[in-house]
matplotlib code that plots the C-alpha trace (Angstrom):
import matplotlib.pyplot as plt

x = [0.1, -2.0, -2.7, -4.4, -6.5, -7.4, -7.9, -10.0, -12.0, -13.4, -14.0, -16.4, -17.8, -18.1, -19.3, -22.3, -23.5, -23.6, -25.9, -27.9, -29.0, -29.2, -29.7, -28.2, -27.7, -25.6, -23.0, -19.0, -16.5, -12.8, -9.6, -6.8, -3.6, -1.4, 2.1, 3.5, 6.5, 7.5, 9.6, 10.9, 13.7, 14.0, 16.7, 17.3, 19.9, 21.3, 22.7, 26.2, 29.5, 31.4, 34.6, 35.9, 34.4, 35.0, 31.4, 29.0, 26.1, 25.3, 23.4, 21.7, 20.0, 18.4, 16.2, 15.4, 12.6, 11.8, 9.2, 6.8, 3.2, -0.1, -1.8, -5.6, -9.8, -12.0, -15.3, -18.0, -21.6, -23.4, -25.4, -26.9, -26.1, -23.1, -21.9, -20.4, -18.4, -15.0, -12.9, -10.9, -7.2, -4.2, -0.8, 2.2, 5.5, 8.8, 10.4, 14.0, 14.9, 18.0, 18.7, 21.1, 22.6, 24.3, 25.9, 27.8, 28.6, 29.5, 27.6, 26.9, 24.2, 22.8, 20.7, 18.8, 16.0, 13.7, 14.1, 10.8, 7.1, 4.2, 6.1, 6.2, 2.8, -0.9, -3.2, -6.9, -8.6, -11.9, -13.0, -16.0, -16.6, -17.8, -19.1, -19.6, -21.7, -23.8, -23.0, -20.9, -18.0, -16.9, -15.0, -14.1, -13.3, -12.0, -11.0, -10.5, -7.9, -5.7, -4.5, -1.2, 0.0, 3.8, 5.3, 9.2, 10.5, 13.8, 16.5, 19.2, 21.7, 23.1, 26.8, 26.8, 24.1, 23.0, 19.0, 18.5, 15.7, 14.4, 11.0, 10.1, 8.2, 5.4, 3.7, 0.2, 0.4, -2.9, -2.6, -4.7, -5.3, -6.8, -7.6, -8.6, -9.0, -12.1, -14.6, -16.0, -18.8, -18.1, -21.4, -24.5, -21.7, -18.3, -16.7, -12.7, -11.5, -8.3, -7.2, -3.9, -3.4, -1.5, -1.1, 1.0, 2.2, 1.0, 2.1, 3.8, 7.7, 9.8, 12.9, 13.3, 13.7, 11.8, 10.4, 7.9, 6.8, 4.7, 3.6, 2.0, 0.2, -2.0, -5.1, -6.7, -9.5, -11.4, -14.8, -17.7, -21.5, -24.0]
y = [-9.3, -7.0, -4.4, -7.1, -8.3, -4.8, -4.3, -7.6, -6.9, -3.5, -4.5, -6.9, -4.5, -1.7, -4.4, -5.8, -2.0, -1.6, -4.1, -4.2, -0.4, -1.1, -5.0, -8.2, -8.6, -5.9, -5.8, -7.6, -8.2, -9.3, -10.0, -8.7, -10.4, -9.0, -8.8, -5.4, -4.3, -0.9, 1.6, 4.8, 6.9, 10.9, 13.9, 16.6, 19.2, 20.5, 24.0, 22.1, 22.3, 19.0, 19.0, 15.9, 17.2, 21.4, 21.2, 24.3, 21.8, 18.2, 16.3, 13.4, 10.3, 7.6, 4.8, 2.0, -1.2, -3.6, -6.1, -5.4, -7.3, -6.3, -7.7, -6.1, -5.8, -4.6, -3.6, -3.4, -2.3, -2.8, -0.5, -3.2, -6.1, -4.5, -1.3, -1.5, 0.6, -0.2, 0.5, -1.0, -1.0, -2.7, -2.7, -2.7, -4.3, -4.0, -7.0, -6.0, -4.0, -2.1, 1.5, 2.8, 6.2, 8.1, 11.4, 13.8, 10.8, 8.7, 5.5, 3.1, 0.7, -0.1, -3.0, -3.3, -5.3, -3.9, -5.2, -5.2, -6.0, -3.0, -0.2, 0.8, 2.3, 1.8, 2.2, 3.4, 2.3, 4.3, 2.3, 2.1, -1.2, -2.7, -6.4, -6.7, -9.7, -10.9, -14.5, -16.7, -15.7, -12.0, -9.1, -7.0, -3.4, -0.9, 2.6, 5.1, 6.5, 5.2, 7.1, 6.5, 6.9, 6.9, 5.9, 5.2, 2.2, 0.5, -0.8, -3.5, -2.6, -5.5, -6.3, -4.1, -5.5, -1.9, -0.8, 2.5, 4.0, 6.0, 7.7, 7.6, 11.0, 12.9, 11.5, 11.4, 11.2, 10.3, 8.3, 7.2, 3.3, 1.3, -2.7, -4.8, -8.4, -11.0, -12.1, -15.5, -16.5, -20.0, -19.9, -17.7, -16.2, -16.5, -15.0, -14.8, -12.2, -11.9, -8.3, -6.7, -3.3, -0.2, 2.9, 5.9, 8.8, 12.0, 14.3, 17.8, 17.6, 20.7, 19.7, 17.0, 17.8, 14.6, 12.1, 9.3, 6.6, 4.0, 0.5, -2.5, -5.8, -8.7, -8.0, -11.4, -11.2, -13.9, -12.3, -13.4, -11.8, -11.0]
z = [18.1, 20.3, 17.3, 15.0, 17.9, 18.4, 15.2, 14.4, 17.7, 16.2, 12.8, 13.7, 16.3, 13.7, 11.3, 13.8, 14.4, 11.0, 10.1, 12.9, 11.8, 7.7, 7.2, 6.9, 3.2, 2.0, 3.7, 3.8, 5.6, 4.3, 4.9, 2.8, 1.6, -0.9, -2.2, -3.3, -5.6, -4.7, -6.7, -6.4, -8.8, -8.2, -9.5, -7.1, -6.9, -3.7, -2.9, -1.4, -3.2, -3.6, -3.3, -4.8, -8.3, -7.7, -8.8, -6.9, -6.4, -5.6, -7.9, -6.3, -8.5, -6.6, -7.7, -5.6, -5.5, -2.6, -1.8, 0.9, 1.7, 3.1, 5.8, 6.5, 7.2, 5.1, 4.8, 2.1, 1.5, -1.6, -3.2, -6.1, -7.3, -9.3, -7.1, -3.9, -1.8, 0.6, 3.3, 6.0, 7.6, 5.8, 7.6, 5.1, 6.2, 3.8, 3.2, 1.3, -1.3, -3.0, -3.5, -6.2, -5.7, -8.0, -6.2, -9.1, -10.7, -8.7, -8.4, -5.1, -4.5, -1.3, -0.4, 2.8, 4.5, 7.3, 10.9, 12.5, 11.5, 10.9, 11.1, 7.4, 6.7, 7.5, 4.9, 4.5, 1.7, 0.2, -2.9, -5.2, -6.6, -10.0, -10.8, -14.5, -14.1, -11.4, -12.4, -10.1, -11.0, -13.0, -13.4, -10.4, -10.6, -8.3, -8.2, -5.4, -3.5, -0.1, 2.5, 3.8, 6.6, 7.3, 10.6, 11.2, 9.7, 11.4, 8.3, 8.6, 5.9, 4.6, 6.3, 9.1, 11.3, 12.6, 12.3, 11.1, 12.0, 8.8, 8.0, 4.2, 2.8, 4.4, 7.6, 5.3, 1.8, -0.9, -3.8, -6.4, -6.5, -9.3, -9.6, -12.0, -11.6, -10.4, -7.8, -7.0, -5.1, -3.4, -1.9, -0.5, 2.6, 0.7, -2.1, -3.2, -4.9, -6.5, -8.3, -8.9, -8.3, -8.9, -6.7, -7.9, -6.3, -7.7, -4.9, -5.7, -5.2, -5.8, -4.1, -6.7, -10.6, -10.8, -9.2, -9.3, -7.2, -7.3, -5.9, -7.6, -5.5, -6.3, -3.8, -2.3, -0.1, 1.3, 2.3, 4.2, 3.1, 5.7]

ax = plt.figure().add_subplot(projection="3d")
ax.plot(x, y, z, "-o")
ax.set_aspect("equal")
plt.show()
């Protein structure tokens, strides 16, 4: 709760500062909420012998998927009636998911759920937005990148009640993000954005034979335009 109070106060103070500097008609502040589906699959050959199969190496194949949600604040600056740029701070939290392992041909499936809120990742989006129409309802496109800051998560393995601290991937990754949706102007100050988004992890993974990871979300924004 303290984190979100601080985040909200910081956001409004920041917005007030830039408004007083540049004017009051081009800036907007929004609250963001989105369910997110995540998927990761990889294949890796480890230089460790497997005593069960007498193999000189261990081949690990894994596929996992889960459902997360995101809550955050964004600030937007309009360069023109159709073009804008936005950034913000989003906190994501995993709900539950399933991981399927295959180790040298021996398969296992592991369901899990996250135990503590807002320990999974923080995102800082850097986006360019385009409205194809100046009408009240318009298609709304976004493109840019997300800076994802990973932290320790606590996962409870289904059936044993034990919490396991885990950290997924690097401490910071940068992933491209694309959104295609619509924006609707309720009145002179309030707008609603509904926008499906996709993120794909494009960083190199030299230790894997292949690695694929993506996120699909439904971004909902309630925006106040100043």
